C-alpha positions as CSV (number, residue, x, y, z in Angstrom):
1,X,72.2,93.6,67.9
2,X,75.0,91.8,66.4
3,X,74.7,93.6,63.0
4,X,74.5,96.9,64.9
5,X,77.5,96.2,66.6
6,X,79.5,95.0,63.8
7,X,78.7,98.2,62.0
8,X,79.8,100.4,64.8
9,X,83.1,98.3,65.3
10,X,84.0,98.0,61.4
11,X,83.9,101.8,61.3
12,X,86.1,102.4,64.6
13,X,88.5,99.7,64.2
14,X,90.2,99.7,60.7
15,X,93.8,99.0,61.9
16,X,94.9,96.8,64.8
17,X,93.3,93.5,65.8
18,X,90.2,93.4,67.9
19,X,88.1,90.3,68.7
20,X,84.4,91.0,69.8
21,X,82.4,88.3,71.6
22,X,78.9,89.3,71.9
23,X,76.4,88.2,74.5
24,X,75.2,85.4,72.4
25,X,78.7,84.0,72.0
26,X,79.5,85.0,68.6
27,X,82.8,86.2,67.9
28,X,83.7,89.0,65.2
29,X,87.0,90.1,64.1
30,X,87.9,93.7,63.3
31,X,90.9,95.6,62.1
32,X,94.0,94.4,59.5
33,X,95.5,92.0,62.2
34,X,98.4,94.0,63.0
35,X,99.6,94.9,66.6
36,X,98.6,93.5,69.7
37,X,95.4,91.4,69.9
38,X,92.5,92.7,72.0
39,X,89.4,90.6,72.8
40,X,86.4,92.0,74.7
41,X,83.1,90.3,75.5
42,X,79.8,91.4,76.4
43,X,78.5,89.4,79.1
44,X,74.5,90.4,78.4
45,X,72.3,91.9,75.7
46,X,71.4,94.9,78.0
47,X,75.0,95.7,78.2
48,X,75.4,95.9,74.4
49,X,72.2,98.2,74.4
50,X,73.7,100.6,77.0
51,X,77.1,100.7,75.1
52,X,75.6,101.6,71.7
53,X,73.2,104.3,73.5
54,X,75.8,106.0,75.6
55,X,79.2,104.8,75.2
56,X,81.0,107.9,77.1
57,X,79.3,106.9,80.3
58,X,78.2,103.1,80.0
59,X,81.6,101.7,78.8
60,X,83.4,102.6,82.0
61,X,80.3,101.4,84.2
62,X,80.0,98.4,82.4
63,X,84.0,97.5,82.6
64,X,84.0,98.3,86.4
65,X,80.7,96.0,86.9
66,X,82.3,93.3,84.7
67,X,79.5,93.2,82.3
68,X,82.3,94.0,79.7
69,X,85.4,91.8,80.0
70,X,88.5,92.5,78.6
71,X,89.9,88.8,77.9
72,X,93.0,89.8,76.0
73,X,95.1,92.9,76.2
74,X,94.1,95.6,78.4
75,X,91.5,98.1,78.6
76,X,93.9,100.7,77.5
77,X,94.7,98.7,74.6
78,X,90.9,98.5,73.7
79,X,90.5,102.3,74.1
80,X,93.5,103.0,72.1
81,X,91.9,100.8,69.1
82,X,88.9,102.5,69.1
83,X,90.2,106.2,69.7
84,X,93.5,106.6,67.8
85,X,92.0,107.0,64.4
86,X,89.9,109.9,65.6
87,X,86.7,108.5,63.9
88,X,83.5,110.9,63.7
89,X,80.9,109.4,65.7
90,X,79.1,106.7,63.9
91,X,76.9,105.6,67.0
92,X,73.1,105.7,66.8
93,X,71.3,109.1,66.6
94,X,70.0,108.9,70.0
95,X,73.7,109.0,71.2
96,X,74.2,112.4,69.5
97,X,71.2,113.7,71.4
98,X,72.7,112.6,74.6
99,X,75.7,114.2,73.8
100,X,73.9,117.5,72.9
101,X,71.8,117.2,76.1
102,X,75.0,117.1,78.2
103,X,76.5,120.1,76.3
104,X,73.4,122.0,77.2
105,X,73.1,121.0,80.8
106,X,76.8,121.0,81.5
107,X,76.5,124.4,83.8
108,X,73.7,122.9,85.8
109,X,76.1,119.9,87.0
110,X,78.6,122.2,88.3
111,X,77.0,123.9,91.3
112,X,80.4,124.0,93.0
113,X,79.5,126.4,96.0
114,X,81.8,126.3,99.1
115,X,80.1,123.3,100.6
116,X,79.8,121.1,97.4
117,X,83.4,121.9,96.5
118,X,84.6,120.6,99.7
119,X,82.3,117.3,99.4
120,X,83.7,117.0,95.6
121,X,87.3,117.4,96.7
122,X,86.9,114.7,99.7
123,X,85.6,112.2,97.1
124,X,88.8,111.9,95.5
125,X,91.7,113.5,97.6
126,X,90.3,111.9,101.0
127,X,90.7,108.4,99.8
128,X,93.2,106.1,101.9
129,X,96.4,108.3,101.9
130,X,98.3,105.1,101.0
131,X,96.8,104.5,97.8
132,X,98.6,107.5,96.3
133,X,101.9,106.3,97.3
134,X,101.4,103.4,95.0
135,X,101.7,105.4,91.7
136,X,102.9,109.0,92.5
137,X,106.6,110.2,92.7
138,X,108.0,110.7,96.0
139,X,107.0,114.4,96.2
140,X,103.1,113.6,95.5
141,X,103.0,115.7,92.3
142,X,99.3,114.8,91.5
143,X,99.4,116.5,87.9
144,X,101.3,116.9,84.6
145,X,104.8,116.6,84.8
146,X,107.2,118.3,82.3
147,X,109.5,115.9,80.1
148,X,112.5,117.6,79.1
149,X,113.9,114.7,77.4
150,X,112.2,111.2,76.6
151,X,114.0,109.1,79.0
152,X,113.1,111.3,81.9
153,X,112.1,109.4,85.0
154,X,108.9,110.5,86.7
155,X,110.6,112.0,89.7
156,X,112.9,114.0,87.0
157,X,109.9,115.2,85.2
158,X,108.0,116.2,88.1
159,X,111.0,118.4,89.4
160,X,111.3,119.9,86.0
161,X,107.5,120.7,86.1
162,X,108.1,122.6,89.6
163,X,111.1,124.2,88.2
164,X,109.4,125.2,84.8
165,X,106.5,126.8,86.9
166,X,108.8,128.6,89.4
167,X,110.8,130.4,86.4
168,X,107.4,131.6,84.7
169,X,106.4,133.2,88.3
170,X,109.2,135.5,88.0
171,X,109.8,135.1,91.7
172,X,111.8,137.8,93.7
173,X,113.2,137.2,97.1
174,X,110.6,137.9,99.7
175,X,107.7,137.5,97.5
176,X,104.5,136.3,99.3
177,X,103.0,133.5,97.3
178,X,99.6,132.0,97.2
179,X,99.2,128.5,96.4
180,X,95.7,127.7,95.3
181,X,95.0,123.9,95.6
182,X,98.4,123.0,97.3
183,X,97.9,119.2,97.3
184,X,100.5,117.5,99.5
185,X,102.7,120.7,99.6
186,X,105.6,120.0,97.2
187,X,104.9,123.1,95.0
188,X,104.8,125.5,98.1
189,X,108.0,123.8,99.7
190,X,109.9,124.1,96.3
191,X,109.1,127.7,95.9
192,X,110.2,128.7,99.4
193,X,113.1,126.5,99.7
194,X,114.7,126.6,96.2
195,X,113.2,129.4,94.5
196,X,113.7,132.0,97.6
197,X,110.0,133.0,98.0
198,X,109.0,134.6,101.3
199,X,105.9,133.6,102.9
200,X,103.9,130.9,101.3
201,X,100.3,130.1,102.0
202,X,99.0,127.0,100.8
203,X,95.2,126.1,100.7
204,X,93.3,122.9,100.0
205,X,89.9,121.6,100.7
206,X,91.4,118.1,101.5
207,X,91.9,117.1,105.0
208,X,94.2,114.3,104.1
209,X,96.3,116.4,101.9
210,X,96.4,119.2,104.7
211,X,97.7,116.8,107.3
212,X,100.5,115.7,104.9
213,X,101.4,119.1,103.8
214,X,101.6,120.5,107.5
215,X,103.8,117.6,108.6
216,X,106.3,117.9,105.8
217,X,106.5,121.8,106.5
218,X,107.1,120.9,110.3
219,X,110.0,118.1,109.1
220,X,111.6,120.7,107.0
221,X,111.6,123.2,109.7
222,X,109.6,125.9,107.6
223,X,106.3,125.8,109.2
224,X,106.8,129.4,110.4
225,X,107.0,130.6,106.7
226,X,104.9,128.1,104.9
227,X,101.2,127.8,106.1
228,X,98.7,125.4,105.0
229,X,95.1,126.1,105.5
230,X,92.0,123.9,105.0
231,X,90.3,126.9,102.9
232,X,88.3,127.9,99.9
233,X,89.8,130.4,97.7
234,X,86.7,132.5,98.0
235,X,87.3,133.0,101.6
236,X,90.5,134.4,101.3
237,X,91.2,138.4,102.2
238,X,95.0,138.9,101.7
239,X,97.6,140.3,99.0
240,X,100.1,138.3,97.2
241,X,102.8,139.2,94.7
242,X,102.7,136.0,93.3
243,X,99.8,133.1,92.9
244,X,100.4,129.6,91.7
245,X,97.5,127.1,91.0
246,X,98.6,123.6,89.8
247,X,95.7,121.1,88.9
248,X,93.1,122.9,90.8
249,X,91.2,124.9,88.0
250,X,89.6,121.7,86.6
251,X,87.5,121.8,89.8
252,X,86.3,125.1,89.9
253,X,83.6,124.7,87.5
254,X,82.4,126.6,84.6
255,X,79.9,128.6,86.5
256,X,82.5,129.9,88.7
257,X,85.3,131.0,86.4
258,X,84.4,134.6,86.8
259,X,84.4,134.5,90.4
260,X,87.7,132.7,90.4
261,X,89.4,135.4,88.2
262,X,87.8,138.2,90.2
263,X,89.2,136.6,93.4
264,X,92.7,136.4,91.8
265,X,92.5,140.1,90.9
266,X,91.4,141.1,94.2
267,X,94.2,138.9,95.8
268,X,97.1,139.9,93.5
269,X,99.1,143.2,94.0
270,X,99.4,145.6,91.2
271,X,102.7,144.2,90.2
272,X,101.7,140.8,90.7
273,X,102.1,137.4,88.7
274,X,100.1,134.3,88.5
275,X,100.8,130.9,86.9
276,X,97.9,128.7,86.2
277,X,98.6,125.3,85.3
278,X,95.4,123.2,84.2
279,X,94.1,120.7,82.1
280,X,92.2,122.1,79.0
281,X,90.5,121.1,75.7
282,X,92.2,122.2,72.2
283,X,88.9,121.9,70.9
284,X,85.9,124.3,71.0
285,X,83.9,124.1,74.6
286,X,82.1,121.1,75.3
287,X,81.3,118.8,78.1
288,X,83.5,116.7,80.2
289,X,83.7,112.9,80.1
290,X,80.5,111.9,82.1
291,X,82.2,108.8,83.6
292,X,84.9,110.7,84.9
293,X,82.6,113.5,86.3
294,X,80.4,110.8,87.9
295,X,83.0,108.5,89.5
296,X,86.3,110.2,89.8
297,X,85.8,114.1,89.8
298,X,82.4,115.1,90.8
299,X,81.7,118.9,89.7
300,X,84.8,118.9,87.6
301,X,85.1,120.3,84.0
302,X,88.0,120.6,81.3
303,X,88.0,124.1,79.9
304,X,88.7,125.2,76.3
305,X,91.3,128.1,76.1
306,X,88.4,130.3,75.1
307,X,86.4,129.4,78.4
308,X,89.3,130.6,80.4
309,X,90.2,133.5,78.5
310,X,86.8,135.1,78.5
311,X,86.7,135.2,82.4
312,X,90.1,136.4,82.8
313,X,89.4,139.3,80.4
314,X,86.2,140.1,82.4
315,X,88.3,140.4,85.5
316,X,90.7,142.9,84.0
317,X,93.6,140.6,83.9
318,X,96.0,140.0,81.1
319,X,97.4,136.8,79.9
320,X,100.9,137.4,79.3
321,X,102.0,134.0,78.4
322,X,100.4,130.9,77.2
323,X,102.3,127.5,76.7
324,X,100.4,124.3,75.7
325,X,101.8,121.0,77.0
326,X,100.3,118.6,74.5
327,X,101.7,114.8,75.3
328,X,103.4,115.6,78.7
329,X,100.3,114.2,80.4
330,X,100.1,111.0,78.4
331,X,103.4,110.4,79.2
332,X,102.9,111.1,83.0
333,X,99.6,109.0,83.2
334,X,101.7,106.1,81.4
335,X,104.1,106.3,84.4
336,X,101.2,106.3,86.8
337,X,99.2,103.4,85.3
338,X,102.3,101.2,85.1
339,X,103.1,101.9,88.7
340,X,99.5,101.4,89.8
341,X,99.1,98.0,88.0
342,X,102.7,96.8,89.3
343,X,101.3,97.4,93.0
344,X,97.6,96.3,92.1
345,X,97.8,93.6,94.7
346,X,98.1,96.4,97.4
347,X,95.4,98.5,96.0
348,X,93.0,95.4,96.4
349,X,94.0,95.1,100.1
350,X,93.4,98.9,100.6
351,X,89.8,98.7,98.6
352,X,88.7,95.9,96.5
353,X,89.1,94.4,92.9
354,X,86.0,96.6,91.4
355,X,87.8,99.7,93.0
356,X,91.1,98.7,91.0
357,X,89.2,98.2,87.7
358,X,87.5,101.7,88.3
359,X,91.1,103.2,88.9
360,X,92.5,101.3,85.8
361,X,89.5,102.8,83.7
362,X,90.3,106.1,85.1
363,X,94.0,106.1,84.2
364,X,93.6,104.3,81.0
365,X,90.8,106.5,79.8
366,X,92.8,109.6,80.8
367,X,96.0,108.6,79.1
368,X,94.1,107.9,75.7
369,X,92.5,111.3,76.1
370,X,95.7,113.1,76.0
371,X,97.1,110.7,73.3
372,X,94.3,110.7,70.8
373,X,91.6,113.4,71.8
374,X,91.7,116.9,72.5
375,X,92.8,116.8,76.3
376,X,96.1,119.1,76.8
377,X,97.5,121.2,79.6
378,X,97.6,125.0,79.6
379,X,99.8,127.0,81.3
380,X,98.8,130.7,81.5
381,X,101.0,133.3,82.9
382,X,98.5,136.3,84.2
383,X,99.3,139.6,85.4
384,X,97.5,142.9,86.6
385,X,99.7,145.1,84.4
386,X,101.2,144.1,81.1
387,X,104.6,145.5,81.9
388,X,104.8,142.9,85.0
389,X,106.3,140.2,82.6
390,X,109.3,140.4,80.4
391,X,108.6,141.0,76.5
392,X,110.5,137.9,75.7
393,X,110.6,134.2,76.7
394,X,114.3,133.7,77.0
395,X,114.0,134.5,80.9
396,X,112.3,131.0,81.5
397,X,115.4,129.2,80.5
398,X,117.9,131.5,82.5
399,X,115.7,131.3,85.4
400,X,115.5,127.3,84.9
401,X,119.2,127.1,85.0
402,X,119.5,129.1,88.1
403,X,116.9,126.9,89.9
404,X,118.5,123.7,88.8
405,X,121.8,124.9,90.4
406,X,119.8,126.1,93.6
407,X,118.4,122.5,94.0
408,X,121.9,121.1,94.6
409,X,122.0,122.6,97.8
410,X,118.6,121.8,99.1
411,X,117.5,118.4,100.2
412,X,114.1,118.1,98.4
413,X,111.7,115.5,100.5
């Protein structure tokens, strides 16, 4: 077993410094000795076998179960070492078969009907409400921020994200807006209070998010024009001039993309515009990391651009603008991970140490995916008619300037 582990890690790590301690106590060094030293230990022989056969799933499980120990450095440091050189897979042939099986069966694992969708959302978003205060910004924006400059704070970058999206929505005063997957209400509040949208309807499948969003609308005195509802997008029957969806499409499931865009087409007025903000893959269609799907976002899927475009086309919708945010989410996740680790003791009191190892793995795995793999964020502007959007993009900066000025007269809470 040591021979196979040495072969694999010798190929994966050629720069940096990795020390591997096998289950039998032998120490092996990999890399050129530069950078921060990382040492991991396999606790038992079965853990070594599991890792070699199915690293995408088993590494996270073994770390959370303390059968792989990171004794020097962090789990993020280890993932960076093995992923940053973008090596092609040199793991055992059976691993390739497992990956092929996951690709073939990916649709069968995303049975996100109305009942299952609510259960999937509750699994992640109905955790103890205090958990999210440990690492999110004050507005609880739980999606990729927009870093206009390198030294922007998380709060500044999340505000810039809302501003950037509002600019692309081409809002006109009084527009009826639908926010699909409204989270804790921050985007809906911004669109109404800053961008001068009319009635805003925010829908979520999370009881915890709904309670917070409703309270925020009441405290801001806008509960009569911003309505938050516990509702699935498939159950809506209304018309909106504008639709926004931020960080929700990842939960739709590949089997339901056609249904999603057909519903968007039905809900949009003929002069309507939608802005879809979603994690995506810059590579060809594939399967989503199995550990993330099993433990963090059940039913989730990270789409390629071709996955999205094909379904939008079938719904007779027109993609009028595409922007790819490449490293913005890596920077966002770095803020979240650092904040979470700084308050880890509080998270342990809410849950336990095992949960915190799982959460650190989730944040670290996600950050390295955006740094070294094919994870990106797509912002797609979508319309019913091609004349609904300007022919050039200079309007975005102009709208952002106007929104930035409007923010000065609004207390954003």
